[in-house]
N, C-alpha and C positions, 0 to 999 in steps of 0.2 A: 680380433676378441672374439671369444665363442663365449652367450651370455647360456646362462642355463633357465630356457622357458619355462621346463616344468616347474621349478621353483617359484616363476614368477607366478603360475598357476595357483601353487599350492597356498601363496602369500595372500591372494585374490579370496581361495576357498575357506581361509583360515577365518578371514577377516568376516565376509560373510555369514557364517556357521557361528562365530560365536555375535555378530547382530542380531541375529534368529533368537539365540537364548537370553537377548536381553527382555523378550516378550513377557519372558518369568517376572519381571521387576514392575510389572507392571501392578500392583495391587493395591492393598491399601494406605498405605507409607506414599506410593506414587498420587493415591489422588490428594492424602491430606497436600502433600507438597504444590499440586495443580493448585488445589484450593487456596492454598496461602500466596501464591502467585496472583490467583485471579482476584483475590480482594487486597490486594496490595494498593495503598494509596498514594506509595512513594517510588522509588522504584526498584528494580530488580535488578540489583548489584553481582556482577556476576563475578568471580576471581580466580586466578590459578596461577599457577609458576609453569614455565616451561612450554613443551606442546601442549600439555593441559590448559594456559593461558591460551594459545592459540584459540585452542579449539572454544574455550571460553568467549576467546570473542567472537567467534561463528555463531553459538547458540544467541550472545546477547546481542547481536545485529540480527539477528532472525528474530526475537521478540521483539527489539523497535520497531521493527517492519510488519508486523503482525496485530499491533494493536497495546503490548505491554511494554510500558517507558523501561529500558534499561539502558545500563552503560556498565562497559569494564572498569573492574579496577586493579591494576597492577598491585600484587599485594606487598612489591618491596617498596614499591613508589607510596604506597599507602601507609608504611611507619616511618614514613620518610616529612611527613606532612598532607599527603592526597589525602588520609582517610577523614579530614574536614568537608570530603563530601558526600561522607554519610548522612542521614536523616533519620531518626528513628520510626518515621515512616515506612522506610525502606526494607526491602528483604533480600539476604545475601544468599545467593547461589556458589559454592565452593566445590572445586573441580581438584582432587586428588589423588591417582588411584591408589597408590601406598597409603594413603592419609597422616604424613609424619609431614611432609615438607614443612620448614624451619619458616618460610616467611608467611606461609597460611596459619599456621599454630601463632603468630604475635599478632595479624591482622585477627584473628580470631578471638583473639584476647581485648583487643579493644572494642569489635561487635559487641562481644555480648557487656561489655560496661555500659554500652550505648542500648543498650535490652532488645537490640536488632534481632530478629529470626533467621536461624542458619538450615539451610537447606546443602546437604551433602551428596555429591556425587562420587562414590569408592569405589573401590575393591576389597575393602580391608573393613568392614564391621567393628574392628575391635581396635581401632587406632584413635591417636587421640581426638582427632579431627570430627570422626565419628561419635567421640563420647562427648565430646562438647557442640551438636550440634541437634537442633529440635528434631530434624527428620532427614533419617539417612535412605538415600536410595542405594543399595549395595548392588555393586557387579558381578560379586564374586572374583573369585584368582579366575584369572585367563593368563593362555600360551602367549606371549609374544610373539609377532611369525618374524623378526631380523634372525640371520645365521646366529646369530649370538644368543639368544632368547632375551635380550636386555632393552634394544631402541622400542622407544612408544610406539605400538602401530595395532594390534586389535586393541589393544583400553585403549587408545585414543578416538578410536573408531569408534566404540563402545560407547564412550562418552558420550560423543556426538550425537548417536541415535537417542542416548535417552536424554539428552537436554531439546533434539529437536521434536521428539514424542510431549516433553513438559510444553514446549512454546506452542506446538500447535493444537494440542489439547485443549489448551487456553484459549489461543485466537478462534477454535472450533464453540466452543464454549460462551465467547462474545457474540456470535452470531458479523463476526467481523467481516464485511462486505467487499465486494471488488472494487465500489467505489473507495471506500476508505483505505483498500491496498496501496489503488490507484494514487489516493494521496499523498502517499510515501515514494510512491515510484513515478515521480514524473517523467525521469531521462530514462535515454535508451528504449529499445524500439519495443520492450514490455511495459514500459511505461505510458507510452503512446499508444499500444492495445486495448490499454484498460481507462483512457480519460472520457472523460464522459463530455457530452456536448455542453452543458451548464460551466464545464471548466475552460471550455477551450471558443466558447461565441464568443463574439467584438465586445460584446454589453455585459454587466454588471448588474448585480440587483438593486433596484430603486434607479438605476439612471435611465433617460427619456428616451423611449422606442418611437421609431418611425411607423408613425399610424395614423391614419384618417379614416375617418367614418366612411358608411357605404353611401351616402348623401350627400357628401361635401364636392365640391365642383374640384376639379385640377388643379385650379388656382389657390381654393381653400387649402386642399391639400400640400401644396407646394411652401403655403406661409405658415401653416404648422408646424413641417418639417427642414425649416432654414436651418437652426442650428441644434440640429439632432447630427450626432458623430458620425463619421465616414460609412454609408451603405449605400447597396447599388439598389435597393428595391422601399416600398414601403408595404405595409400590411395595413389589410384593410378591414376594420372590424364593422358587427352589426349594432345595434341599440343594446346587446346586453351583453358588449366586449367582447365580444368573440369573434376568433377569426373567422373571415367569411371571402378571405381572396388577398390578392397580393398585387399590384403593380409594381413593373421594373423597370428599369432605362430605357430597355430595348422595347418595352410597351409606350413608353411616350415618345422615343424615337418613330415608329411606325405612325404612334398619332399626328405629330409633326407630321409627317411626310401626307398624312393624308387630308388633314384641317388644317395647317398651318396654320395662321395667328387664330383660329377660334377655338383651340383645345381648349383654351381657359376656362371656358362655360361649360364642357363636356363635364357629365356625375362622373366621380371615380366607379361607381356601381355597373356604368357602363362599361369602363375599359377595362377594371382589372379582371386577371384571371381567375377565377372560382374555381371552389372544391382542389384550392391548391396544395402541393404538399407540404408537411409540418413534421417535426417531432419532436419528442416529450424532452422536457431538461436531465431525466434520468437517464436517456441513451447513449450510450458508446459514441464517440465523434467518429470511430470506425464505421456506425451503421449511415450517420449524414454522408460520410463519403460515397457510401454504396448508392445511395439516393441521387448525389450529384452527379455519379454515372453513369446510370443508367437512365436519370431522365435528360441529362445533359442542363441544366438551374445551376443556378451559382450562387443563389442567394437562398436559405433556407428557413422559415418564420419556425421560432421553438415555443412550444405551447404548456400550461399547465396541465395537469388534470381537466379543467374545464373548458379545455380546451381555447382558453384566454391567451393573448401573447405574452412572453416574459422576457423573449430575446427573439437575435436573429444571428443567422451563422453562417458565414460565408465561405466560401468555397475554398477560398487562402489563406482563412484560421485553420484550415483543417490539413492544409498542405504544410502549413509552417511547423508542423509538429510532428510530421513526415509518416502521416500514417498511410499505410497503401491500402485502397479499397478494393 
C-alpha cells in the first residue's frame, strides 16, 4: 500500500495553521471566562459529545491537575440522572463546534434551571448553545482536514488548544507551584522528579526525631532515642535547638573499636561530625539524592528556615520513589 505522505503533511500543517489563528480568541470574552473559572467555588464541569467530549475529558484533566477542581460530565448520561452531580457553585464549560448538539442543549436546559454559569467553546456564535451561554469563545468557521471534510480534526485540535489556554492561564494566575503539581502527580518519572524532601522523608510533622544535645554523653543520647522509629543517625543540636552535627551508626562502630566499653561516657560533641550536610524540607528529593551521591552518605538531616531539625531523609527513602540523581 502506498500512502500519500504529502497529504499527511498537509493535515499537520492545516491543524497547526488553524491553532495559530486561535490566538485571536484571546480577548475580553476569554478574560471573562478565565475569571469565571478562577473565581469558581465549586468545580468546572466540562461537557461535550463525541470527539468534542473526548477533548473535554482532556481539558478537564488538565484543569484538575493544575489547581482547578474539575470533572467531565457526559451530556447523555447527565439527562439520565448524572445531572445530580451539578451544584450552583459550579461552572459549566460546554464544547460543541456546531453548537446544536441535542444532548448538549438538553443539558443546558438543566444547567440554566440551576442558575449555573456556562462558558461555550464553539465555531458558531449564532447557535442555540451560544445563545444560552453566559460567555462564548467562538473559534469561527474551520475547514476540517479529513479528505471528506467532515471528520472532526482541525476543529477538535483548536478546541483543545483553547481549553488548554484557559486552564493554564488560570493556573498561572493561581501561582500554582511545582510542589503543588507534584502532589497531584505522585506516580511516574515526572512525579518522582517533583517530589519534595518533606513528602519523601521518613518522618512526618510532629513525630519524635532522633535528636541529642551537644553536651549529652553517648549513654544519654541512646536513652533519649530508644523509641524513635527507624533511623541510622542522630542529629545533634545546640542550646538553641539548631543543628550542629550528626552521629551515624558508623561513627558509633568506630567509637566502640577505639574505646570499647568506655564509649558511653564520651561526649556527643566530641564524637559527632560537625558542619554536617543538611537540606531544607522544601527542596526536591532529587537534590537530596545528588547530595547522597556526591558525599557518599546515607542519612541527611532536614531543617527549617532557622536551621532547626524537622526530619531526616534516608537514601533508601529516595531510592524507593525511583529518583535517579
